[in-house]
N, C-alpha and C positions, 0 to 999 in steps of 0.2 A: 816433856822432850829429852833428849838426852845429851850430855855433857859438846859432844861431839854436835847436835845439831846447832845446839849454841854461838857453839864459838866458827861451824861453815856461814855459817844465814847472818851470824849477828852482824853486821853493815844493815840487812833489812827489818830487819825485831829491832833497828835501834832507831828505825822511825816512826815518832806519834799516831799514825794512822794504820797504822802497821801493826807493829807490833810478835807480840808471841801468839795470841791468838790467828794471828791473819797467815803467817808459815804452818799455824795446823792446819788450816784451811786448804791453802795451799797442799799440805802432803796430805791432804783425806779426797783431794781432788783428781779424778781422773782429763784426762785430753787427748783426741787424736789429732793427728797432722796430715793432714793430708797434702804428699809432695814432697822433699828432701830433699828440692832443688835450689836453685838460689836465695828465694822467702821464707822456704821448711831451710835453709843449716843457720841460715839466725834467729833463727822462734826455737827453735829445736833443741841448738843450742842454750839460748838464752831460762828457758824456760825450765831445761834440765837443773840450771844451779839457780833454778831459785828455787829448788827441791818442790816442783809439784811429785804427787806420787805418783802414778800412773799413766807414761806418755804412749800411747796406742799412733804408732807409726806406718804410715802408707805411702807406698812407691813400687809402679813396675820398670822404673829402666836399671841402666845398669850403667857404671860411671864410665862418660870417657871421658877424651884427655880434653876437648873443648868443654867440657861442666868446668875444669878447676879454677878458671877465670873469675869465678864468681860463688861455686856453694865451697863454700869452707867446712862441710864436715866432714867431706873425701879430700883421697892425697894420687897421687902418682901412681906409686905401687899396688894400687887401689882399684884401676881400668882394666874395669872386668865380672869386677864385682857386684854383684846388688845392691840398690841405692842403698836398700834398707839394712846387708851385711855392714854397710861400710857405716851408718850413720852411726849402728851398733853398738858397735867396735867405740868410734867414737864418744859418745854423748856414754858408756859407762865407764870409762876412763876421766869424763871428767867428772860424774857422779856419779856409783857404786850406789848408793843407797833409794834411785829413782830406778822402779817394775819398767821393761821397756818393753812392749807388745810391737812386735811385729811381723806385717805382710804384706810381700810381696804380691805385685801385680795389681790391675788395676781395678777403682772401681765404678760400680754402675748403678741407673736405678735400681735394684737383684741386693748386693752386697750390703748398700748404706744400710736401711735400717735396724740394721742389727749391731753394726757395727756404732753407732752415731747412738740407740738407744742403749749404749753401757757408759756414756764417758758427758762430763756437766759439761761439756766446752768444746766447741774446732772451729778450730786455724785450717783455710784455706787457701793451701798451701800451693797452689797447680798451675796448671800453664796454658787452662784450653777452656771454651766454655762450655761444651759439652761433660766436663771432671763438677763444671762452677754448676751450674744449673739443677746439677742433679743432686749434691750436695746441696741446696738450699733449700731446696726441694725438703730431703733426706731432716732437714734439720729444724723446716717450718714443720712438719708433720706432727714432730718429737717434742717441739717447744723450749728447743736447743737452742743457747746462743752464737753465733756464727760469729769468726770474724775473717774476711775477706781483705785479701793484699795481692797489687798486682801491683807490675813493673815494666816495662818496655822502653829503649831507649833511653834517651833523661825523664824520662816522667812516671814520679809511682802513682799511687791512690790507695788508699786506706777505709777501710770502716766495719761498721758491726752492728750485725742484727738481732735484735730481741730474740727472733723466732715467738714470741705472743702475739696476738690479734690484736688487731688497730696500728701495729706497727710495719714498716715496709721490708718488703724483702730484696734480694737481687734480683728479681724478677721484675721490680718496681722500679731498678736501675737502668738497667738492660734487659729488653724485651728480646725473646728468646726467635726472633722470627729474622730482628736487621741484628742479631749481636755479629759485627764481623771478628774475625779471629784470628789476632795475631801472634803471634810468636815469633821470641825471641832467636830464636832460631832464622827465620826468615829474616828480621825488621834491629837486629844486635842489640845488647842493650848495656851499659857500665855496669860494674861489676859490685862498685858497692851502693849505688842506688837498693840492687836487690837486700844488699843489709841493712840500709836504713827501713827501710818496711817492714822486712821478717824482724827488725828487734822494735817495731811499733805496731807490730801484732802479737809479739811477745808482754810488752806491757799492759794493749786493750787484756789481753786474756788473763792477768796478776792481779789487773785493778777489779776483772768484774768476779772473778774466781775471790778474791775477797772481801770485795764489798765496801773497797776505799774507790776515791774519787769519782765523777764523772763517767762514765761509757760514753761510748762514741753513738752510740744506736740514734738513726735517723739524722746522722753528719756525714757529708764526704769531705777527704780531704785529697785533695789533691797536690802535690808535688813538682817543682822543676827543678833541677837537680843545677842545670847549667844558669838559670838563676838565681840558685839561691829560695823559691818564690814558694812559699809556702799558702794555701788559698782553703778557705771548709763552706761547705756551701750544706745546703738543708736539703738532707731527702725524702718529703713523704710520700706515705704511701702510695701508688696508683691503684684507680677505684675499679680500675677494671681487669691489674692485672688475676693469673687466671689462678697462682696460688695461693694468694693472700685469700681471696672465694672461694679458696680447692676444689677450683672444678678440673685441673689437672698436675701435676706430676711433667 
């Protein structure tokens, strides 16, 4: 590692569980972030600051005035700019040593396998169930860990999936047939709540990439911002899940 890297990352290198080896693992890692809104803003900022070697950023939207209450990657002068371009500008200024690969456009079952196959870990920071289901299927097929975050109104949730047989997947949590696709546009959301959940996604990513701590696999965290109440529940695999059984995408 260079002297500049040792200085930049000194506070996390000092952690006894982390050290120089942990920093080297981060530098060698590739992470895919799908969605550069409220969740993706916080997660991308902290993973960039932490020194993940390459971030692959995907979003098909442009910056709007209504985004700025919660999507801290973007600024008022960038209204109308693709979120991928805005994010690249912000993240490059934060840490120019991190490689940034951007893909403007929405992802689907056809495009995801190629994106997922080239990374070590995926963060689902999207805001709709079709994207979440498609990401889950692609990660499970590629046995890539997936960190899923969501927030609406005053409630947030976080979980992680190993992508390996025997563990649960996103379809075990939300059967596709019964999923109710609620959005912030229709229901509203408290801005800092997205920062909390997105930051936790970054923490979980760093843990998995460096091998420290206990991953959230098989557990679901539920957060009530109005009461500042955290709950944790077990998330078992669904024996009838078509993704885990390899029956469908």
